N, C-alpha and C positions, 0 to 999 in steps of 0.2 A: 348448493352452498347454504341456502336458507333452511333446508331440511336438516342439515348437519348442525346449524346453529340452534334450531329448535330442539333437536335431540340433546345437544350439550346442555342447554338451559334446563330441560326437563330432568336430566340425570343429576344436575347440581341441586335441584330443588326437591328431588325425590325423598331424601332423608327427612326433610322438614315436614313434607306432606304425610309421610308414613307415621312420623311421630305423633302428629296431631290426630291422625285417623285412628291409630291403634292404641294410643295411651290415653284412656278416658280421663284419668285423674289429672294428668298434666294438662290435657285439653281444657278441662274445667278451670284449673288454676290459671291458665293462660287467658281464657275468656274473662275471668274475674279481673285480671290485671288490665286487659285491654279496655274494658268498659269503665273501670274506675279511673285509669289514666286519662281516658277520653273526657270523663267528667271533670277532672282536675283542670285540663286546658280549656274545655268548652265553657266553663263557668267563670274563667278568670277575667275576661273582658267585661262581663256583666258586673262583676265586682268593681272594676275600674270605672265603669259607667255610673254606678251608684255613688261612688266617692266624688266623681266629677260633677254629678248632678247637684249634690247637696253642699259641696264645698268650693269647687272651682280652684282647688289648691294643688299645685304641683308637689308641694312638700308632702301632703297626705298620700298622694299617689306613690311617691317614693317610699313613704313610711310603711305602706302595706307590704311592699316587697321585703323590707327589712324585717318586719314582723314575721313574715312567712319563713325567712331564712333562719332568724334567731330562734323561732319556736321549734323548728326542726333540729337545729344544732343543740340547743339547751336541753331538750328532752331525750336526745338520742341515747345517752348512757343508760338512763332508766328504761328506755324502750328495749334496749338489748337485753337487759336483765329480765324484764318481763317476758320477752319472747323465748328465753331459755328456760324459765321456771314454770311457765304455764303452757297449756295446749295451744299451739300456733293456729290451728284451724279455727278453734273457738274464738281466739283473739281477733283473727281477721274478720270473722262474721260480726263480732261486737263492734269493731272499729268501723266497718262499713255502715252499719245501722246508725251508729253515733255520728258519723260524718254526714249522713243524710239529714239527720236532725239538725246538726250545726248549720248546714247550708240552708235548710228551710227557715231556720231562725233569722237569717239575714233579711227575710221578707218583712220583718217588723220594722225595719229601718225606714222611716218616712220623713226625716228631717235631719238637719246638720247636727242637732243636739244628740241624736240617736246614733250617729256614725260610730261611736265607741263600741256599740254592740257588734258591728261588722268586724271591727278589729279584734275584739275578744273571741268571737266565734271562728274567725279565720285562724287565730292562734290555736284554738282547740282543734280545729280541723287538721292543722299541720302536725300537732302533737300526736294525733291519732294516726296520721300518715307515717310518722316516725316509728310507730309500732308496726303498722301494716307492711311497710316495705321490707325491713329485715326479716319479718316473719315469712313473707312471700319468697324472698330470695333464699332463705334458709331451708324452705320446704321443697324447693326444686329438686335437690339431690334425693329427697325421700320419696319422690313420685316418679323418678326416672332411673334407668340403669346407668352404670358408669359410661357405657357406650353412647347413651342418649344425651348425656349431660351437656356436652358442648352444643349439640343441635338445639337443645332446649333453651340455652342462654342466647344463642344467636337469634332464635325466634323472638324471645322476649325483648332483646335490644332492637331488632328490626321493627317490632310492633310499636315500641316506644317512639321510634323515629317517624313512622308513618302517622301515628296519632299526634305527635308534636307538630308535624307539618300540616295536618288537616284540622286538628281540634280547634286551634285558635282561630283559624280562618272561618270555620263553620260557626264557631261561637260568636264571632264578630257579626256575621250575617244574621244569625239567629237573634242576637241582642237588638239589632236594628229593626228586624221584621216582627219579632214576637214580643219584644220588651224584656226587661231584666227579670221580672217576676217569673215569667214562663221559663226562661233559661235556667233560673235557679231551681225551679221545680224539676225540670228535665235533668239537671245536674244531680239532684238528690236521688232521682230514679236510677241513675247509673250506679250509684253506690248500693242501692237495694238489689239491683240485678247482679252486681258483683257478689254480694252476700249470698244470693240464691245459688250461684255457680259453685261457690266454696262449700256451701251446705251440702251440695250433692257430691262433692269430691271426698275420696278417702285419702287422708294425708297422714301416713305413719310418722312417728317421732320417737326418738330415743329419749326416755325420761331420765332426769337426774337420779342418781342413787340417793338413798336415805342420808348418807354422809354428806353428799354434795348439797342436798336440800338444807341440811342442818348448818353446813358451813356458810351457805349463802342466804340464810333466812333474813339477814339484815341486807337491805338493798345496796347500801354503800359497801358492805363486805363483798357482795356478789359482783359489783362493778369492779372492785379492787382485784378480785380473783380473775376476772376477765382481762384486765390490764396486765396482770402478772403473767397470765397464760400467753398473751400476745407478745409481750416483751421477752419472754423466755423461749419463744419459738420463732427464730429469725426467718425460717423458711415460710412462715405465715405473715410475719411483719413486712417482708419485702413486697408481696403483691398487695398488701393492705394499704400501702401508702401511694400506690401507683396513680389512683384516681385523684388523690389530693395534689400530687406533684403536677399532674396534667392541668387541673382546674386552677392552680396558682397562676397560670398564664392564660389559659383558654377562657377562664371566667371573665377577665378584663377584656380580652379580645372580642368575645361574643357581645359584651356590653358595648364596645366601641363600634360595632356594626350599626348600632342605632344612630350614632353621631355621623358615621360615614354616609349613611343613607340620606340624612337630613342636610348635612353641610357640604359634603364632597360631591355626592351624586345628585343632590337636590331632587330626590325622587320620593321622599316621605315614606309613607307606609307601604307603597308599592315596592320600592327598592328594598325595604327591610323585609317584606314578605318573601321576595325572591331570594335574598341572602339567607334568611332563616329556613326557607324550603331546601336550599342546597345543603345547609347544615344538617337538616333532618334526613335527607336522602343519603348523604355521606355516612352518617351514623348508622344507617341501616345496611349499606353496602359493605362498609369496612369490615365487620366481623365475618361476613361470608368470604371475602377475599383473603382476610387474615388466616382463616382456617384452611383454605386451599393452599396458600403459599407456605404456611408453617403448621403442618399437621401434628408435629411432635411437640408436646407440651413442655418438654425439657428446654426448648428454645424460647419459651414465651417471656420469661423475665428479661432476656436479652432484647426481644422484640419490643418490649415496653419502652426501653430507652430509645429505640429507633422511632417509635410513634411520637415521642416528644420532639425528636429532631425533625421529623417530617412535618408535623403540624406547625412547628415554629417557622420552618423554611417556607411553607405554603403561605402563612400569614405575612411573612416579610414581602412576598410578592403582592399580596393584597394591599399592603402599605405603600408599595411602590407605584401601583397602577391607578388610573382614574376611570377605567373602563368597567362597566357593570358586568359584562359577560366574562371577562377575565377574573374578576372577583368571585363570581358565582362558581366557576370551575375550581379555583384554588381553595375557596372555603369548603367546597365538597371534598377535595383531597385531604384537607386538614382534618376534617371531622370523620373521614373514613379511617384515618390513622387513630383518632381518638376513640372511635367505636370499637376498633380491634382491641385497643388497650382495655376498654371497659369489659368486654367479654372475657378476654384472657385472664385478667386479674380476678374477675368474679369466679370463674371456673376453678382456678388454682385455690382460692380461698374455700370454696365449697368442698373440694377434694381433700385439702390438707387439714381442715379444721374439724375437731371432734364435734358431733352433733349438739351436745349439751353446752358448748361454748359458741356455737355458730351465730346465734342471735347477737351476742355481745360483740363479736368480731365484726359483723356486718354493720351494726349500729355505730361502732367506733370508726369504721371506714367511712360511713356516711357523714359522721361528725367532722372528720378531717376534710372530706370533700367540700362540705358546706362552708366550713370556716375559711378554707383556702380560696374558695370561690368568692366569698364575701369580702375578704381582704383585698383580693385582686381587683374586684369592681370598685371598692372604696378608694384604693390608691389611684386607679385610672381616673375616676370621677373627680378627685381632688386636684390632680395634676392638670386636668382640663379646665376645671372650675377657676383655678388661679392662673391659668394660661402660662404654666411653666414650660410646657412642651405642646406643640401642635399635634393634631390627631394623627396624621400620617406618620411622622417620625416616632410617635409613641407606639403605634402599632408595630413598627419595625423593631423598636427596642424590646417590646414584649415578645415578639417573634424570636429575636436573637437570644433572649434569656431562655426561651423554651428549647432552642437549639443547644444552648450551653448546658441546660439541665439534662438533655439527652446524652451529651458527651460525658458529663460527670456520672450519670447513672451507669453508663457502659463501663467506665473505669473503676467504679466502686461496687455498686449493687450487683451488676452482672458477674463480676469476678467472684464475689461471695457466693452467688448462686451456683456457679460452676464448681466451687469447692464442695458445696452441699450435695450436688449431683454425684460427684466422685465418691464422697463418703457414703452416700446412699447405695451406690453400686457395690462398694466394698462390704457394707453391712449385710446386703442381701445375698452375698456369696457364701 
């Protein structure tokens, strides 16, 4: 029995192993993503420690989160335009080097009066990330075959979940043992290592035609063309809103796990670490299970509605129970569904979007995701701040709304997707 289980696990992991082994350019792009993402999470607690050291202000700790989100969101439209108009490989290298400089710049902060420098440089760092992320995601189809594309995105999402689970924990220990300066230096080094991997990769890209370059020479016109392309192609619009719909509920629910750990479980950072670890594991496992259960991508838009339903239902259980181990299990299930939604929507966008528009589409998707997440967290925090609803009922309300969103998605978006699938079949005949 144990041998059979081992063989089954090996056979399920073989496609991912062979992709990393045989596709050199994807492997280098993946390594760049892995080390730069690790740097993002690894250095975060050092930044919090610097703010706490010089200000002892809970408001400033919250403000740095808002700065990070708003910097990503506000710059995303321009980032998408840039990643379509210029060479993505060169852009990613420049972004990595510039992010390393920005992180090192935080070392000059030595007093409360200099904290503004950390906020400005963090904003710059996130604006550069707003370029790097869509450039990276848009490049994956260009370094993989159509058969490898799903595996490549599963690997990327699983890598994010592993790094999310481990990066902050290691960053916390490193900040305590090595100090904030050394952590920031190591953080900057991860960006330089990422730039090295991308420098060694060959990343093809379909360039804009001369007419497209002329039509989009004005950044605002280029952004407008991207929006027109998205709104005019509903088969692309449908998967582009999937992450935003999910984060409209999961954003607030993930935030409320902090309150649950403190006030309900009374376990502080230990409880939060366990809950966030289960979130990370679920995000990594979900895409693998989703691919095995639903191998036909024609079903994926329908499955997206199902992931909202499942995630919401799982969090309703979290809101009902007071037991940490039950919460861990159902948070894992919820984010397994969310992880499957993430990969399925990403792959459909990569396949359905023309290369010269791909950067703008992914930056728009990131904008929707970030805004929905921010609003979700803001509403939950205000409701709890003014004590309008207690934490556990609020979790159940958010979960119920996610379930409702899944039902509405199935009755509307899924039906329109089925019409598109039928028309595609007729057209191909």
